[in-house]
N, C-alpha and C positions, 0 to 999 in steps of 0.2 A: 397528532397528540401533543399538547403543550409540554415543554421541558419542565420536569418536576422541580427543578432548582430555581429557574428564573421566570417560569410561566410563559416564556416566549414560544411562539409557534413557528417562527422563522429566524434564521441566523441573524439577519439584519437587526431584529428587535433586541438581540443580546448586545450588539454593538451600540445601539442607541441607549440601552440602559447604562452602559459604561460611559457613553458620551452622547447626550441628547443632540448635539450638533453634528454628529458623524453622518456623512453622506457618501462615503467611499464604498469600496467593494467589501462584501461580507463573505468571508471564507472560513472554512473549518480545516483542522480542528480548532477548538477554543478551550483554553484552560482558564476557568473562571474562579475568582476568589469570592467565596460566599461572605466573608467578613467585611471586606471593603466594597463588595459588589462591583467589581471591575474585571476586565480581561487582563490576565497576567501575560499570556502569549497566544499567538495564533500560528506560530511556526512549528511544524511537526518535529523537525530535527531538534529544536531546543526543548520542546515538551518531552520528547523521549528521554533526553538527558536529565531533565528536572525530575521526572517520575522515577528515574533510576536511582537517584541519590539524595535529592533535595528534602525528602520527607523522612529520612532515616531516623530522625529524632522522635518521630511520632508512630513508628511501626517496628515490629520485631522482624519484619521481612528484610533479609540482607542479600537477597538475590541481586547480583551485579552483572548486568549485560554489557558493561563497558570496563572490564578489568584492566588496570594499568599495563600489565605485560603485553596485552593484545591490542592496545589502542592504535599503534601505527598501522597494523594490518587491517584492523576494523575501519580506520579512516580511509585507507586506500581502497578497500572494497566498497565502502559507502560511496566514494566519489565515482567509481566506475559504474556502480549499479544505478546511482541517481542519474548520471549523465546519459546512459545508454538504455536503461530499462525503465525506472520510475518516470523519468521525464522523456525518455526515448519514444515511448508509445504515443505520447502527446505530440511530439515533434513529427512523428509519422502521420498521426490522425489529422492534424491541422495543417499539414503541408498543402500548399496550393500549386506546387509545380513538381515535376517528376524527380528532379535531381535531389532536392532536400528530402523528399519522401524516401528515395532509394538509399540515401546516406543513413537516414535514421533507422530504417528497417535492417539494413546491412549491419550496422553497429549493434543493434538490439540482438540479432541472432548470433553474432560473433560472441557476445557476452553470454548468451544462453549456452552456446557450445562450450565455452570455457567453464561455466558453472556446472554443466553436465559432467565434464571431465573431473572437476574438483569433487563433486558429490558422489561420483562413482567410487571414490576411494576413501571417503570419510563421511561421518554421520551428518555434520552440519558444516557451515562455511569455514569455520575456524577449528574444525576437529570434532571432539565429542561434546563440546560445550556450546550451548546456545548463547548467542551474543546479539548485540544491537544490529549487526549487519543482517542477521537472519530475519529479524522483525521488520527491518526497513525494506527488505525484498518481498516479504510475504504478501502485502496488500496487492501488489501488481500481479503476482502469480495467481492469487485468488480470483482476480477479475479477468485474467488473460483470455482463457478460452471463451468465457461467456460474453466478453465485451471487446477487448482489444483486438482479438484475432479477426473478427468480422467488421466491427464498427470503425476501427482505426486502420484496417487493411494490413495488420501485422500477421500475414497469413502464409508465411513460408512453411511453418510447422505449428501444430497444436502443442500446448504444454504436455499433454498426455503422450505425445510422441517422443518425449525425452524420458526414458525410464527412471533415471536417478532423480531428475528435477521434479517429476510428477510424484514420485514416492516421497521425496523431501517435503513438497508442498502439503501432502496429506499428513505427514508427521507433524508439521507445524499446526495445521488445522485441528488436529486431535489433541493438542496441548490443552490443559484445563482452561476454560473460559474463552477460548478463541472462536469456537464454532458459533457462539451466540453473536459474534460481530460480523459474520459472513452471511449475507442474504443475496444470493445470486439474482433472484427475480427483481429485487429492489435495484441492484446495480444496473441490470439491463434496462429497466424502466427509466431510470435517471438518464443514462447515457443516450440510449436510442430515442427516448421520448423528448429530451430537452435540448439536445445539441442538434438543432435543425439545420445548421450550416453543413454538418457532416451527414445527417440523415433527414433530408427535407420532409419526407412523408411522416416521420414520427412513428412509423410501424416498428413494434418491438418483436424480435424473433422469438419463436417458441422454444428453440433449442439453444445450445446443446444440452444434453442430459449428462451431468457430471456428478460423480459420487466421491466426495472427499472423505467419506467414512470407510472406504475400502481399506483392508489391512495394509500396514506399512512395515517395512523391514527395519525402520528406525524407531519404533515404539520403545 
């Protein structure tokens, strides 16, 4: 289905609308300016910060996921989560030898163990308040059992084997508007079907069956 704003059917067409000479890699997310018809940013970390505060003059929503008193701790968590979880699953999945794969998977599950301990004693990563750190972690958690566990061989434990982490992931999923962004079948089709270096056959697994709508203690 074409994008309703740009009319593009593929990401590269949006890049070419911004610059007809563009021939590089087309990646998402894309923050598009409808007035100037160009790409403002394609860096997820920057876009998160922009959406948090750059449009305050145009909305009554003052939700702040990056409050000043918590910024040092958010930044530290973001760094570890990016290095070992968000990017860690890719380092494991695209490893071409045993040592880098082992290092990536070991670091990933060490962080999962630390997050499990943290979330066993508090509602969210920084206490009772949702922050940017939670939302940067969530996309990897949402895909973990459906994709990264099998496709990228991150299979020491399922997410649902971590009681607190699994409960927390469901709590984030059940926040208003989030469920509509999670399509497990689409995730599996993309990863298993398109990354032929990792999955040469392109066969997409039928499972696992996951239910993010199960009740959570953090609601």
